[in-house]
Wavefront OBJ file of the C-alpha trace (Angstrom):
o trace
v 16.842 -2.277 -9.369
v 17.387 1.453 -9.201
v 14.287 3.594 -9.470
v 14.133 5.742 -12.572
v 17.020 4.016 -14.353
v 16.648 4.011 -18.138
v 17.718 0.784 -19.809
v 20.407 1.149 -22.454
v 20.872 -0.032 -25.115
v 17.248 -0.977 -25.824
v 16.159 -3.829 -28.056
v 14.851 -2.500 -31.344
v 11.140 -2.889 -32.047
v 10.195 -2.850 -35.728
v 7.037 -0.774 -35.759
v 6.016 -1.924 -39.227
v 5.592 -5.551 -38.151
v 3.968 -4.468 -34.915
v 1.529 -2.176 -36.723
v 0.522 -5.040 -39.002
v -0.100 -7.258 -35.991
v -2.193 -4.549 -34.308
v -4.288 -4.207 -37.465
v -4.916 -7.943 -37.620
v -6.001 -8.034 -33.959
v -8.298 -5.011 -34.037
v -9.625 -4.943 -37.588
v -8.201 -1.447 -38.067
v -7.884 -0.157 -41.625
v -4.577 1.438 -40.722
v -2.247 1.694 -37.698
v 0.383 4.328 -36.974
v 2.814 3.877 -34.060
v 4.920 6.737 -32.739
v 8.553 5.774 -31.946
v 8.357 3.395 -28.943
v 9.846 4.646 -25.659
v 11.395 2.202 -23.195
v 10.016 2.937 -19.744
v 12.490 3.332 -16.858
v 13.185 1.117 -13.923
v 13.182 -2.441 -15.296
v 15.962 -5.008 -15.311
v 13.774 -8.117 -15.494
v 11.205 -7.082 -18.115
v 11.032 -4.511 -20.899
v 8.056 -2.169 -20.829
v 7.631 -0.061 -23.952
v 5.310 2.966 -24.018
v 3.372 3.101 -27.285
v 1.188 5.860 -28.672
v -0.869 4.197 -31.386
v -3.378 5.679 -33.825
v -5.966 3.169 -35.059
v -7.993 4.040 -38.174
v -11.274 2.200 -37.794
v -11.777 -1.156 -36.122
v -12.632 -1.909 -32.498
v -9.940 0.395 -31.097
v -10.407 3.416 -33.363
v -8.602 6.540 -32.230
v -5.392 7.237 -30.358
v -4.469 4.719 -27.667
v -1.848 4.936 -24.896
v -0.468 1.425 -24.495
v 2.383 -0.551 -22.950
v 4.067 -3.499 -24.650
v 5.651 -5.878 -22.128
v 8.244 -8.481 -23.058
v 11.329 -10.259 -21.670
v 14.979 -9.509 -22.077
v 16.991 -12.113 -23.991
v 17.585 -14.234 -20.876
v 14.719 -13.982 -18.373
v 15.205 -14.839 -14.718
v 14.390 -18.460 -13.811
v 11.502 -17.263 -11.617
v 9.835 -15.306 -14.431
v 6.736 -16.836 -15.960
v 6.247 -17.067 -19.729
v 4.310 -14.153 -21.143
v 1.172 -16.237 -21.768
v 1.019 -17.192 -18.075
v 1.650 -13.660 -16.855
v -1.080 -12.414 -19.202
v -3.494 -15.023 -17.804
v -2.739 -13.841 -14.270
v -3.239 -10.210 -15.273
v -6.615 -11.012 -16.844
v -7.739 -12.966 -13.780
v -6.814 -10.292 -11.246
v -8.345 -7.591 -13.436
v -11.609 -9.554 -13.504
v -11.388 -9.868 -9.705
v -11.337 -6.079 -9.376
v -7.650 -5.582 -8.609
v -6.294 -2.228 -9.778
v -4.139 -3.234 -12.751
v -3.595 -1.980 -16.296
v -6.278 -3.393 -18.572
v -4.828 -6.449 -20.379
v -5.585 -6.230 -24.083
v -3.756 -8.650 -26.376
v -1.214 -11.469 -26.159
v 1.203 -12.366 -28.962
v 3.204 -15.612 -28.893
v 4.365 -15.275 -32.515
v 8.075 -14.466 -32.216
v 8.152 -13.197 -35.807
v 6.503 -9.913 -34.759
v 9.198 -8.472 -32.423
v 11.478 -11.474 -31.862
v 9.863 -12.824 -28.684
v 6.431 -13.208 -27.051
v 4.786 -10.111 -25.601
v 1.497 -8.724 -24.419
v -0.103 -5.296 -24.616
v -1.974 -3.483 -21.854
v -3.482 -0.067 -21.281
v -1.033 2.620 -20.103
v -2.052 4.315 -16.866
v -0.709 7.486 -15.236
v 1.605 7.377 -12.254
v 5.153 6.937 -11.011
v 6.793 3.738 -9.746
v 9.831 5.224 -7.971
v 9.840 3.639 -4.504
v 12.118 6.194 -2.879
v 10.175 9.123 -4.291
v 6.937 7.535 -3.149
v 8.104 6.796 0.395
v 9.639 10.257 0.777
v 6.523 11.984 -0.551
v 4.247 9.880 1.653
v 6.244 10.858 4.738
v 6.353 14.516 3.712
v 2.699 14.828 2.722
v 1.159 12.344 5.132
v -0.643 9.989 2.748
v 1.286 6.780 3.493
v -1.333 5.319 5.830
v -4.203 5.846 3.375
v -2.161 4.356 0.536
v -1.233 1.338 2.672
v -4.924 0.802 3.459
v -5.687 0.778 -0.264
v -2.832 -1.646 -0.906
v -4.204 -3.932 1.809
v -7.518 -4.003 -0.056
v -5.812 -4.857 -3.338
v -3.811 -7.634 -1.707
v -6.937 -9.134 -0.151
v -8.551 -9.195 -3.618
v -5.516 -11.000 -5.036
v -5.609 -13.553 -2.229
v -9.289 -14.248 -2.868
v -8.250 -16.210 -5.990
v -7.722 -19.928 -5.333
v -6.398 -22.981 -7.227
v -9.912 -24.043 -8.265
v -10.067 -21.010 -10.581
v -9.874 -22.566 -14.046
v -8.573 -19.306 -15.557
v -5.334 -19.912 -13.658
v -4.830 -23.581 -14.482
v -1.629 -22.572 -16.285
v 0.023 -21.877 -12.910
v 0.277 -25.590 -12.211
v -0.296 -27.560 -8.992
v -0.631 -25.634 -5.756
v 1.827 -27.942 -3.961
v 4.664 -26.584 -6.102
v 4.526 -23.279 -4.198
v 4.747 -24.623 -0.634
v 7.523 -23.259 1.584
v 9.471 -26.508 1.202
v 9.106 -26.396 -2.583
v 10.355 -22.823 -2.646
v 13.376 -23.716 -0.498
v 14.187 -26.535 -2.928
v 13.844 -24.170 -5.881
v 16.121 -21.613 -4.234
v 18.691 -24.347 -3.565
v 18.699 -25.223 -7.248
v 19.191 -21.558 -8.166
v 21.987 -21.148 -5.626
v 23.742 -24.312 -6.797
v 23.816 -22.892 -10.330
v 25.664 -19.825 -9.069
v 29.396 -19.919 -8.400
v 30.867 -19.543 -5.907
v 28.269 -20.711 -3.425
v 27.400 -18.569 -0.406
v 27.672 -20.132 3.041
v 25.301 -17.537 4.484
v 22.643 -18.155 1.858
v 23.032 -21.920 2.283
v 22.627 -21.503 6.042
v 19.567 -19.361 5.418
v 18.010 -22.089 3.290
v 18.740 -24.653 6.007
v 16.981 -22.396 8.530
v 13.989 -21.919 6.220
v 13.700 -25.664 5.709
v 13.763 -26.365 9.462
v 11.266 -23.617 10.317
v 8.801 -23.914 7.406
v 5.301 -23.179 8.738
v 2.306 -25.346 8.019
v 0.391 -23.797 5.132
v -3.193 -23.301 6.278
v -4.507 -22.043 2.939
v -3.351 -21.677 -0.642
v -4.151 -18.585 -2.680
v -2.782 -16.552 -5.540
v 0.214 -14.549 -4.389
v 1.910 -11.717 -6.266
v 5.398 -12.644 -4.997
v 6.838 -9.162 -5.639
v 4.285 -6.963 -3.849
v 6.339 -3.943 -2.752
v 6.872 -0.224 -3.058
v 8.328 0.223 -6.531
v 5.813 -2.095 -8.174
v 2.860 0.271 -7.755
v 1.811 3.155 -9.963
v 0.845 6.168 -7.824
v -0.554 9.426 -9.192
v -1.529 12.399 -7.004
v -1.202 10.316 -3.825
v -3.535 7.628 -5.167
v -2.854 4.120 -6.375
v -3.546 3.634 -10.068
v -2.180 0.111 -10.582
v -0.357 -2.858 -9.104
v 2.321 -3.927 -11.605
v 4.746 -6.746 -12.431
v 2.945 -10.081 -12.179
v 5.650 -12.287 -13.722
v 6.464 -14.060 -10.413
v 2.851 -14.726 -9.359
v 1.794 -18.224 -8.331
v 0.087 -20.276 -5.656
v 1.227 -19.870 -2.090
v 0.579 -18.739 1.460
v -0.920 -15.214 1.646
v 1.617 -14.451 4.410
v 4.312 -14.603 1.727
v 3.111 -11.354 0.129
v 2.744 -9.667 3.520
v 6.264 -10.714 4.475
v 7.670 -9.406 1.188
v 5.855 -6.086 1.586
v 7.111 -5.682 5.172
v 10.674 -6.939 4.588
v 13.359 -4.440 5.553
v 14.986 -4.739 2.119
v 11.893 -3.243 0.440
v 11.157 -0.195 2.608
v 12.907 2.269 0.284
v 14.362 4.423 3.046
v 11.278 4.339 5.258
v 12.665 1.745 7.664
v 10.665 2.822 10.710
v 7.425 2.191 8.815
v 7.675 -1.537 8.319
v 4.805 -1.901 5.837
v 6.551 -0.909 2.614
v 7.966 2.277 4.189
v 4.416 3.653 4.163
v 2.679 2.581 7.378
v 3.180 0.627 10.567
v 3.068 -3.118 10.380
v 0.162 -3.358 12.835
v -1.915 -0.837 10.880
v -1.366 -2.753 7.646
v -2.295 -6.058 9.290
v -5.517 -4.544 10.631
v -6.424 -3.012 7.277
v -5.769 -6.298 5.455
v -7.904 -8.312 7.860
v -10.693 -5.701 7.804
v -11.195 -6.045 4.044
v -11.359 -9.836 4.014
v -7.753 -10.958 4.177
v -6.765 -13.943 6.294
v -6.025 -13.595 10.001
v -2.382 -12.503 10.022
v 0.030 -14.649 12.034
v 3.068 -12.555 12.996
v 5.427 -15.541 13.272
v 4.489 -16.759 9.797
v 5.069 -13.280 8.374
v 8.499 -13.226 10.055
v 9.376 -16.515 8.330
v 8.460 -15.098 4.936
v 10.515 -11.981 5.611
v 13.587 -14.212 5.892
v 12.546 -15.868 2.639
v 12.123 -12.443 1.030
v 15.691 -11.441 1.888
v 17.079 -14.769 0.744
v 15.121 -14.911 -2.492
v 16.096 -11.316 -3.343
v 19.761 -12.069 -2.578
v 19.726 -15.024 -4.984
v 17.930 -13.025 -7.684
v 20.484 -10.224 -7.240
v 23.278 -12.738 -7.744
v 21.512 -14.068 -10.847
v 21.413 -10.500 -12.171
v 25.147 -10.179 -11.472
v 25.779 -13.381 -13.428
v 23.823 -11.936 -16.346
v 26.018 -8.828 -16.255
v 29.183 -10.949 -16.273
v 27.914 -12.633 -19.442
v 27.591 -9.209 -21.055
v 23.796 -9.105 -20.970
v 21.791 -5.908 -20.717
v 20.917 -3.666 -18.962
v 24.456 -3.646 -17.533
v 24.043 -0.816 -15.014
v 20.880 -2.225 -13.457
v 22.279 -5.761 -13.281
v 25.502 -4.620 -11.621
v 23.592 -2.410 -9.208
v 21.607 -5.425 -8.049
v 24.857 -7.227 -7.231
v 25.840 -4.481 -4.792
v 22.812 -5.367 -2.635
v 24.031 -8.901 -1.852
v 26.457 -8.214 1.056
v 23.834 -6.186 2.928
v 21.188 -8.839 2.331
v 23.544 -11.535 3.602
v 24.224 -9.539 6.779
v 20.479 -9.158 7.334
v 19.880 -12.882 6.785
v 22.652 -13.827 9.217
v 21.152 -11.564 11.888
v 17.598 -12.823 11.287
v 18.401 -16.529 11.572
v 20.683 -15.999 14.577
v 17.877 -14.475 16.649
l 1 2 3 4 5 6 7 8 9 10 11 12 13 14 15 16 17 18 19 20 21 22 23 24 25 26 27 28 29 30 31 32 33 34 35 36 37 38 39 40 41 42 43 44 45 46 47 48 49 50 51 52 53 54 55 56 57 58 59 60 61 62 63 64 65 66 67 68 69 70 71 72 73 74 75 76 77 78 79 80 81 82 83 84 85 86 87 88 89 90 91 92 93 94 95 96 97 98 99 100 101 102 103 104 105 106 107 108 109 110 111 112 113 114 115 116 117 118 119 120 121 122 123 124 125 126 127 128 129 130 131 132 133 134 135 136 137 138 139 140 141 142 143 144 145 146 147 148 149 150 151 152 153 154 155 156 157 158 159 160 161 162 163 164 165 166 167 168 169 170 171 172 173 174 175 176 177 178 179 180 181 182 183 184 185 186 187 188 189 190 191 192 193 194 195 196 197 198 199 200 201 202 203 204 205 206 207 208 209 210 211 212 213 214 215 216 217 218 219 220 221 222 223 224 225 226 227 228 229 230 231 232 233 234 235 236 237 238 239 240 241 242 243 244 245 246 247 248 249 250 251 252 253 254 255 256 257 258 259 260 261 262 263 264 265 266 267 268 269 270 271 272 273 274 275 276 277 278 279 280 281 282 283 284 285 286 287 288 289 290 291 292 293 294 295 296 297 298 299 300 301 302 303 304 305 306 307 308 309 310 311 312 313 314 315 316 317 318 319 320 321 322 323 324 325 326 327 328 329 330 331 332 333 334 335 336 337 338 339 340 341 342 343 344 345
């Protein structure tokens, strides 16, 4: 989705009901909420910036918060808000740089759908601005090293962590399971794509043996990080997280479709692939297998192409945000050309 795009029209949030809910959660005597502001850059989730004044209670004073909720029709890959909140709490406890998760609400009477609230942190998410600034100012390598550390912390979480029992059985995230899921998604789209079908056939034939199973972010890329003054402040957008092969996140981060104009620097447009691999291994990540990463790069292109087509289908049904959904559809031909080239080699 385009960096910096402001979603329009936004879904209305009734601050009176929300203020009452905040008061009940915090024990505040009174709660005042400034008009909510929809943050830019999202076509899968809504992120509302809230400035909230709490009178008394455990959160007394002025708080800078973010309310995160779905659009009317979430993508099939998106987890329910309760599961995403559980992931956010687990990775925060593991030391990953994320916004502090505060409260979950599953009562749809408050704003019309489930949501959670987290601390608002400074920084920008624009991938193209980040990659351009990193190249201009020379901080891409240091930022990539920090991202490698964060990814290793994520991958340290395993299926025996009871806090993440909501994610379901680990076997459901194997390469074969993901190919099957993508086939189901593609079948639901019309017309079918011969290139994407061929890509799924290739992925099924070449699926690597999964040597370990860990928590994976599944959308770890430039554009999903908050960066302020050259420094990482948070890793964002955990709605796709689940069990899987750690190479999946590395492949997504290095995929050509996510380099934001920094194509020569294969690790997110920020650093060389080899430097990122070394940094990841040095801070406790698994030994990186280049062939396995290459497999997951094909999967990254294919999965993104299907999601982009799902966004296009949402636009055709008149769903919002129209501009962002239609923009995603324009990516599909290029992704299909990349997939064809990758599986032909």
